[in-house]
C-alpha positions in Angstrom: 0.0 0.0 0.0 1.3 3.4 -0.9 2.6 5.6 2.0 -0.1 7.8 3.3 1.7 11.1 3.0 2.5 10.4 -0.6 -1.1 9.7 -1.3 -2.3 12.9 0.4 0.2 15.1 -1.3 -0.9 13.8 -4.7 -4.6 14.2 -3.8 -3.9 17.9 -3.0 -2.0 18.2 -6.3 -4.9 16.7 -8.2 -7.3 19.2 -6.6 -5.0 22.1 -7.4 -5.0 20.9 -11.0 -8.7 20.7 -11.0 -8.7 24.4 -10.0 -6.5 25.1 -13.0 -9.2 23.5 -15.2 -11.8 25.8 -13.7 -9.6 28.7 -14.4 -9.5 27.8 -18.0 -13.3 27.2 -18.2 -13.8 30.7 -16.6 -11.5 32.2 -19.3 -13.2 30.5 -22.2 -16.7 30.1 -20.8 -16.9 26.4 -21.5 -14.9 23.2 -21.8 -14.8 19.4 -21.6 -14.9 19.2 -17.9 -16.3 15.7 -17.5 -13.5 13.7 -18.9 -10.9 16.2 -17.6 -12.0 15.7 -14.0 -12.5 11.9 -14.2 -9.0 11.4 -15.7 -7.3 14.0 -13.3 -6.1 11.6 -10.6 -4.1 9.3 -12.8 -2.6 12.0 -15.0 -1.5 13.8 -11.8 0.0 10.6 -10.4 1.9 10.1 -13.7 3.4 13.6 -13.9 4.2 14.1 -10.3 5.1 10.6 -9.1 5.9 8.2 -11.9 7.1 9.7 -15.1 10.6 10.9 -15.8 10.0 14.4 -17.2 11.8 17.8 -16.9 10.0 21.0 -17.7 13.5 22.6 -18.2 14.4 20.0 -20.8 11.1 19.0 -22.4 12.7 17.1 -25.3 15.1 15.0 -23.2 15.6 11.9 -25.2 15.3 9.6 -22.1 12.0 11.2 -21.0 8.9 9.2 -20.5 6.2 10.0 -23.0 2.5 10.8 -22.4 -0.2 10.6 -25.0 -3.7 12.0 -24.5 -5.6 10.0 -27.1 -8.9 11.5 -26.0 -7.7 14.9 -26.9 -10.9 16.6 -26.0 -9.8 16.1 -22.3 -6.9 18.5 -23.0 -7.9 20.7 -20.0 -6.6 17.9 -17.8 -3.2 17.8 -19.5 -2.9 21.6 -19.7 -3.8 21.9 -16.0 -1.1 19.3 -15.0 1.5 20.7 -17.4 1.0 24.2 -15.9 1.2 22.9 -12.3 4.4 21.0 -13.2 6.0 24.1 -14.6 6.0 23.5 -18.4 4.5 26.9 -19.0 3.4 30.0 -17.0 -0.1 29.7 -15.3 -1.1 33.0 -16.9 -1.4 31.2 -20.2 -4.4 29.3 -18.7 -6.3 32.6 -18.9 -6.0 32.5 -22.8 -8.1 29.3 -23.2 -10.7 29.9 -25.8 -8.9 32.9 -27.3 -7.7 33.1 -30.9 -4.1 32.1 -31.2 -3.8 30.6 -27.7 -1.1 28.1 -27.0 -3.7 25.9 -25.3 -6.3 25.3 -28.0 -9.3 22.9 -27.9 -7.1 19.9 -28.6 -3.4 19.4 -27.7 -0.9 20.9 -30.3 2.7 19.8 -30.0 3.8 22.8 -32.1 2.3 25.3 -29.6 3.1 23.8 -26.2 6.1 22.2 -24.6 5.2 18.9 -23.0 2.7 17.8 -25.7 4.1 14.9 -27.5 1.6 14.7 -30.4 -1.5 16.4 -31.8 -4.5 14.4 -30.7 -8.3 14.8 -30.9 -9.3 12.6 -33.8 -10.4 9.7 -31.6 -8.7 6.4 -32.1 -5.2 7.5 -33.0 -3.5 7.8 -29.7 -2.7 4.1 -29.0 -1.1 3.9 -32.5 1.1 6.9 -31.9 2.0 5.4 -28.5 2.9 2.1 -30.2 5.3 4.0 -32.5 7.0 5.8 -29.6 7.3 2.5 -27.6 8.8 0.7 -30.6 11.2 3.6 -31.2 12.4 3.3 -27.6 13.0 -0.4 -28.0 14.9 0.1 -31.2 17.0 2.9 -29.8 17.6 1.0 -26.6 16.2 4.0 -24.5 14.8 3.2 -21.1 11.7 5.3 -21.3 8.1 4.2 -21.0 5.0 5.4 -22.9 1.7 6.2 -21.2 -1.5 6.8 -23.0 -4.9 7.8 -21.8 -8.0 6.8 -23.9 -11.7 6.7 -23.0 -14.4 4.1 -23.1 -16.4 6.3 -25.5 -13.3 6.2 -27.8 -12.8 2.5 -28.0 -15.4 1.8 -30.8 -12.9 3.4 -33.2 -11.5 0.5 -35.1 -7.9 1.7 -35.3 -7.7 1.1 -31.6 -7.9 -2.6 -32.0 -5.3 -2.7 -34.8 -3.0 -0.9 -32.4 -3.8 -3.3 -29.6 -3.0 -6.3 -31.7 0.3 -4.8 -32.9 1.4 -3.8 -29.4 0.9 -7.4 -28.2 2.6 -8.8 -31.3 5.7 -6.7 -30.7 5.7 -7.3 -26.9 5.7 -3.6 -26.0 5.9 -4.0 -22.2 7.2 -0.3 -22.2 3.6 0.8 -23.1 0.8 1.4 -20.6 -2.7 2.4 -21.8 -5.2 3.8 -19.3 -8.9 3.5 -20.2 -11.0 6.2 -18.5 -14.1 4.1 -18.0 -16.5 6.6 -16.7 -19.5 5.2 -18.6 -20.6 8.4 -20.2 -19.9 10.3 -23.5 -21.4 13.3 -25.2 -24.5 11.3 -26.5 -25.3 9.7 -23.1 -24.4 6.3 -21.7 -21.6 4.5 -23.5 -23.5 1.3 -23.1 -26.4 2.7 -25.1 -24.3 4.3 -27.9 -21.8 1.4 -28.5 -21.3 -1.1 -25.7 -17.7 -2.2 -25.5 -18.0 -4.2 -22.2 -16.3 -6.3 -21.0 -13.3 -4.0 -21.8 -10.9 -5.9 -19.6 -11.6 -9.1 -21.3 -11.2 -7.6 -24.8 -7.8 -6.3 -23.9 -6.8 -9.7 -22.5 -8.0 -11.4 -25.6 -5.7 -9.1 -27.6 -2.8 -10.3 -25.5 -2.4 -7.5 -22.9 -1.8 -7.7 -19.2 -4.8 -6.0 -17.6 -5.9 -4.6 -14.3 -9.1 -2.8 -13.3 -8.9 -0.3 -10.5 -10.8 2.7 -9.0 -9.4 5.4 -11.2 -10.3 8.1 -8.7 -8.6 6.3 -5.7 -5.0 7.7 -5.5 -3.8 4.8 -3.3 -5.0 2.2 -5.8 -3.4 4.2 -8.7 -0.1 4.5 -6.9 0.0 0.8 -6.0 -0.6 -0.1 -9.6 2.0 2.3 -11.0 4.5 0.9 -8.5 4.0 -2.6 -10.1 4.5 -1.7 -13.7 5.0 -3.5 -16.1 2.4 -6.0 -14.9 4.0 -8.8 -17.1 7.3 -8.9 -18.9 6.8 -9.1 -22.6 3.2 -7.8 -22.6 1.8 -4.2 -22.9 -0.3 -3.1 -19.9 -3.9 -1.9 -19.8 -5.3 -0.3 -16.7 -9.1 0.0 -16.8 -9.9 3.0 -14.6 -13.4 2.9 -13.1 -14.0 6.6 -12.7 -16.8 9.1 -12.2 -17.6 11.6 -14.9 -16.8 15.1 -13.7 -15.3 13.7 -10.5 -15.0 16.5 -7.9 -17.7 18.6 -9.4 -20.5 17.9 -6.9 -23.3 19.1 -9.1 -21.9 17.5 -12.3 -20.8 14.0 -11.2 -22.1 11.2 -13.3 -24.1 13.5 -15.6 -23.6 13.3 -19.3 -24.5 17.0 -19.7 -21.2 17.8 -18.0 -19.2 16.1 -20.8 -19.0 19.6 -22.2 -19.9 22.4 -19.7 -21.2 25.8 -20.6 -20.4 27.3 -17.2 -22.1 30.0 -15.1 -20.3 32.3 -12.8 -22.3 31.1 -9.8 -21.5 27.4 -10.4 -17.8 28.2 -11.0 -17.6 29.9 -7.7 -19.3 27.0 -6.0 -16.9 24.5 -7.6 -13.8 26.5 -6.6 -15.1 26.9 -3.1 -15.7 23.2 -2.8 -12.3 22.3 -4.1 -10.7 24.9 -1.8 -12.4 23.2 1.1 -11.2 19.8 0.0 -7.6 21.1 -0.3 -7.8 22.6 3.2 -9.0 19.4 4.7 -6.3 17.4 3.0 -3.6 19.8 4.1 -4.8 19.7 7.6 -4.7 15.9 7.5 -1.2 16.0 6.2 0.0 18.5 8.8 -1.5 16.3 11.6 0.7 13.4 10.4 3.9 15.6 10.9 
């Protein structure tokens, strides 16, 4: 089990990153908050605990790579990159503005720390495969981490990529499936049911584990055990809550893309501030 102080510090960091998302939504008036909040815990753990990355040298050859296949969740990645120091937080206030370095989908030509342009669903795992294979061929010790979503899995290119990753035994590749059960059209099970997701990945030759994707302790325990099996790519199925941390939006499809109001933004910030204060008090009590 992960050390308690380590867990709490990362819980605080994830909440601070959620506040960064709210800052961008305030600037732009709207944004894909549902997936950004549901995936925030694992992305925070990757950047602040697991991955070898350096904001001062963003193109370091030995760096670990992160791919956000579900590019519409970019608010999550921007929030974490800003908190990590890849760019000044003032840039968060340009979200939704013409010429912003943080557009509606990640752009590697505009922002340090973005490894590839994503947004056309179904491409991220293929790109991650290429990076993982390159690392193997170049004998570099880096790992590649990709986040996809359950609503993205019906894209056929995903399954070609899964077959290839298993074929080439890419155990330096980890794919996280943000399995929050909702997409813009409603329940994923109603639009195109891909369950059982874990069994499908296993049938394609992957090592698979299903965890609570909003439980920092479970996330860290799993990251500490990677790769799950030598010679096999790893899939972590994250059972998450859409818009996790947004009390009035959790598990609601209408918060896939949120046209915010000033009143609700204030409420969200207040609730997250209270959460951070409680976590900090708990951490200080352990000193």
